[in-house]
N, C-alpha and C positions, 0 to 999 in steps of 0.2 A: 714547410715540412717536406723532406724528400720522400719519394715513393719507392716501392719495390715492384718488380715485374715477375710474375709466375707464368711459365710457358709449358704447355703439354704438347709434345710433338706426336700427335696421334696419327693413325692411318687415314682416317677420313678427313679430319680437320686438325690443323695446328691452332690450338686455342690458347689465349693468354688473358691475363687480368692485371691491372695496376691496383695495388693495395697499400694501405698504411701499415705501420708496425703493429697497430692494434688488430690488424686482420680485416678491417673493413675494405671492401672492394669499391673502387671509385670509377672503374672503366673496364671494358672488355673489347676484345678484337679477335678475329680468326681469319685464317687463310686455308688453302687446300693442303691436304696431307699427302703422304707418300702413295696412297691408293691410286693417285693420278698416273703413276708409272706402271701399275699392274705388277706382274712378276718379273719385270726387267731390272737390270742393274740400274742404280741411281747415282748420278754424279754427286759427291758429297757437298758440292757448292750449293745444291738445292736447299739443304738444311741451314747452311750459313746465311744464304741470301734471304731465306724465310725469316730467320732470326732478325736480320737487319731491317726487314720490312716491318716487323712488329715493333722493334725499338724506335724506328722513325715515326711510326704512328703515335707512340706515347710521348716521344721527345718534343712534338709540336705543342703538347699540352702541359707536360709535367717535367720536373727534374726527378731523376731516379738514380740510385746508387748501386743497387744489388739486383741480380737476376737469379731465379731458381728454376730448374728444368727437370722434367721427367720425359720419358719417351716410350713409344712402342718398343717391345722387347724382341728378342730372337733375331736381331739384325746385327751386322758388323761390317766394318771396313778393315783393311790391313794397313799397318804402318810399320816403319823400321825403328831401330834403336835411336835414331836421331829425330824421332817423331815426324817423319815425312810420310804423308799418305801415299800408299802404294797401289791402292785399288779403289774401285767404285764401292758403294754401299750396297750390300745384299740384304734385302728385307726378309721377313719371315715368309713372304710369298714366293721367294726365289728358291728353286730346288734344282739340285744337280741331277742329271740323268744317271741311271744305274745306281741309285742310292740304296736300294733294297738290301744289297749285300752288306753294306755298312750298318744299316739299322739292325739286321739280324745279328751281326757281330756284337753290337753294343748291348743288345738284349741278353746275349749269352754271357756277357762279361759284367753283369751286375750293375749296369749303367744307372737304372732308376734308383737303386739303393744308395749309390755313391753320390748322385747329383740331385736327386729328388724329382727329376724330369723323366717323362716317357720318351724314348727315342722315336723320332718321327721326321718326316720330310720337313725341310725349312729350318731345322736347328743348325746354327753355325758349325757345331762339331761335326754334323753329318755332311754338310756342304764342303767343309774344309778337308775332311779325311777322304772324301770321295774323289777329290781332284787327282789328276795324274801328273800335274805339273808342280814340281817343288824346286824350281830354279832359285827362288829367294830363300836363303838359309835363315835369315833373321826376320821372322814375321810375327807381328803381335796384333791382337784384336782390340778394336776400340768401338764404342757405341756413339750415339749421336751427341751426347754431352761432350765427349772427348773431341769429336770432330769439330765442334763449334770453337773450342779453344785452340786447337791446332790450326784451324783455318783463319781465325780472327783475333788471336791474341797469344797468350802463353798458357801452356798446359802444365799443371803441377804434378801430374802422375797419380792422382787418386781416382780409382774406379770403384763405384759403389757395388756392393755384393748383390743387391737386388737386380742389377744389370748383368754383372759378371756371371751369375748363376744361369741366366737365361741363354748364355752361349752354349752351355753343355760342357764347358771345360773346367767347371768349378765344383769342387766337392762341398758337401754340406759341412764338413769339418774344417773348412777354410784352406784346403790344399788343392792344388791344380790337378785336374783329372788327367789320366794317362801318363803321369809323370813327365809331362812336357810343359815348359813354361810358356804359356800362350799370352800371358799378360806381362808387359813391362812395368805395369803399375803396382802400386800398393792397393790392396783390397780393403775397403772401408766398410764396416758393418753398422756404424752408429748413424743417428739421424742427422749428424752434422757432417757435411762434406763440401769442401771448397775445391772445385775442379780446376779452376784457373781464372784467367781474366779475358775480357773481350775489349778490344779497342773500338770505341765508338765516339764520334764527335770530338776527337783528340783527347779523350779521357779513357782511363782504364776502369772497366766495370767488373766487379767480382761476379763470377758465375758459380753457383752452388747447385748441388743435387746430383744429376746423373742417375736418378732413381728409376726403377721400372715403373711403368704407369699403373700396373696392377696393384703394387704396394701403396702407391700414392693415393689411388682410389679407395683402397681399404682404410687408409689413414683418414681420408676425408669423410668416410661413411660413419665413423664413430661407433661401430658396432661392438657389442659385448660378446663374451665367449659363447653364449647360448643363442646367438642370432646368426642368421645366414644371409649373405649378400649374393644376389643374382644380378649380374650386369647384362642387360639386354640392349646392346647397341650394334655397331658395325661388327665388333668382336663380341665374344660372350664368355663369361666365366661364372663359376659358382665358387664362392670363397667363404671359409669360416676359420676362425682362430680357436682351435680346440686341441687338447693333448690327445684326444681319442684318435686312433688311426682308422679312418673310414676306407672302405673298399673303393678302388678305382681313383682315389685322390692322389694328386702329386703333392710334394712338399715344396713350398716356396719360401725362400729366405725373407725374413721380416724383422730387420733391425735386431739382430742377435736372437731372434725367435724364428718360428716357422708358421706358415699358414697352410691349411689344407685347401687344395684348389683343383678344380677341373676346368680346363681351357679347351679351346678349339671345338666348341659346340657349334654345330651348323646354326648360323645366326642371322642377324639382320642383313648380312651381305647377300644371303640367298633370297630373302624377301624383297630386298631392294632390286635385285636383278630381275625378279619376276615382275615387280612393279613397273620397271622401265619398259619391259616387253609389252605389258598391257597398255601402258600409256601410249606407246608407239602404235600399237594395234588399233586402239580406239580414238587416238588423237585427243586424249584428255589427260590433263595433269593430275597426278595423285588419285587416279581412278580406282586402283586397287584398294588404297587406304580408305577411300570414301565408302567402298563396298564393305570393307571389314568393319567399319564403324556402325553398320546396320545390323550386325550379328548380335544375337542375344545369348545369354547363358544357356537357355534351353536348346538353342541351335547347336551349341558345342556339346551338350550332354547327349543329344540325339544323333550326332554325327558318329558314324562307325567306320570311317575310312581314314587311314593315315598314309602319308607319303614321305619319302626320304628327302630331307632338306639339305643333304650333303651338297656343297657348292659345285663340285664337279658334275654331279648328277643334274642339278638345276640348270647348269649352263646348256645341257643338251635338251632340256625340256622345251617342247614346241607348244606355244600358246595359240589356240585357234579362237576365232571369233565366236562369242557366246551371247545368248540373250541375257537380259538383266538377272533373271532368276537363276540361270545356270552359273552366271558369274558370282552371284552371292553364295551359291552352294560351293563353288570352287574356292572362294575366299574363306568359307567356313572350314573346309578341309585343310587349307594352308594354316589358318590360325590354330586349329586343333593340333595339327602336326607340330607346329612351333612350340606350343605349350607342353605337349605330351613328352617331347624329348627331355625336357627338364624334369618332369614328374617321374619319368622312368629312371633317371639317374638317382633321384632322391630315394625312390623305392629300392633300387638295387643296392644303394649304399647304406640302407637302413637308417636314413635320416628322418626322424619323426618325433612326435611328442614322446616323453617330456624332454628329450635331449635338446631340441630346438623349439623355442617358444615364439619366435618371430622370424618372418622372411621379409627382407627388404628388396624391392625391385628397383633397380636404377637403370639409367640409359633412356634413350629417346623413345623406344618402342612402347613400353608400358605407360609412359606419359601420354602418348598419342592414343593408345588402346587400353583404357582402364579396365575393360572386361577381363584382361589377363589376370588382374588381381583377384577378381571374383572367382575365376576358374581355379586358380591356385588354392584359394581357401576351401572351395568345394571339394577338390581332390585330395588335399593334404590334411585338412582340419586345423592347420596352423594359421594364426593371425598373419596376414600379409599386408604390407603397406608399400605404397609407391613413393619414392623420393621425388617430390615435385619441385625441388629447389631449381632455380634458374641457373645456378652455378654448377658446373660439372664437378663430380667427386674428386677427380684428379687435381683440379685447381684448388679445391678446398683443402685437399691433402697437402699440396705444395705450400699453401699459405700457413698451414699448421706446422709444417716442417721448417719453414723459414724462421720460426721463433727459436729453433735450436741453432740457427746459423747467424743470428744477429749479434 
């Protein structure tokens, strides 16, 4: 029986799984993600060669016929009307200088109501419009899924709306923003999307998807309308599917519907950076995480100090050598600050009982620190559970979406 391959091109890791048509996973593999490049431009070959690395891993063991992908959003490369790649890939970490003027312009021109997104640094629409060089008249935006087909096979011209919206050039009513055609593609809203083909081992493999990773993760979470998903990983989002308009939430396209979503919450990237600094200082691996595991719920309740976990602020933070008790106290402040930023959002957005009856925590951090669950229940009064599945929600979502593409 032939197998299928699901691949999530994430920032920290590129994760994949081989699975049967029934949805049963039979193997997994992962390589480094685009975080490796920081905020620099990325050669599109990185994504194509990563794909080939994953396919080679599985081809030694199985025959497979179909590939389905999702990827980190808010990134783009430029290509022309002949689908020739014209630029490197610019991830969501890449920002143009002097972008503040463009962000202010977008805010004044109803950008969030049109696109569902808050204007911010890193959005392709901001980076593209901030440029001073417009030598190339025919430029079009593509994401990682499209890059794979352009580099390794044939591209059929279907760009999924979950990715198109993340560029900031896409209106929620399916029209291109700013009356400029920035997509040479047909925008697809359904769960079915054949992007193109990939040539591998002298065979053509169909490539499906091109979905945003946020939507794939929500699909994999199987949440109901009155349940809230909080992803606590390298990136971080709060997501719920509800017709109620909550304060501060963006609207994300979700297969002809919308999700309420808050993104760009100071996240595991900040904790990871501090962890690396402490490991280097004390010459011990995972020393911070081991200290955090010693913290109790009462420690968090008694802690009255909060620090800003914004990544740019954390980068400037200097870590001095501390004794063990001081380090546990510092770790308590970090964990309290990490949890409270989510609690503050929920309170500000008036998300509480009875509107929401369950909170699901996903991602690696709550799995590693189950105390987070207890603290959420203590602060919100809402039943909170940790998704302890060994398979990432994005891969589970892709496997579920493949059923629509078979």
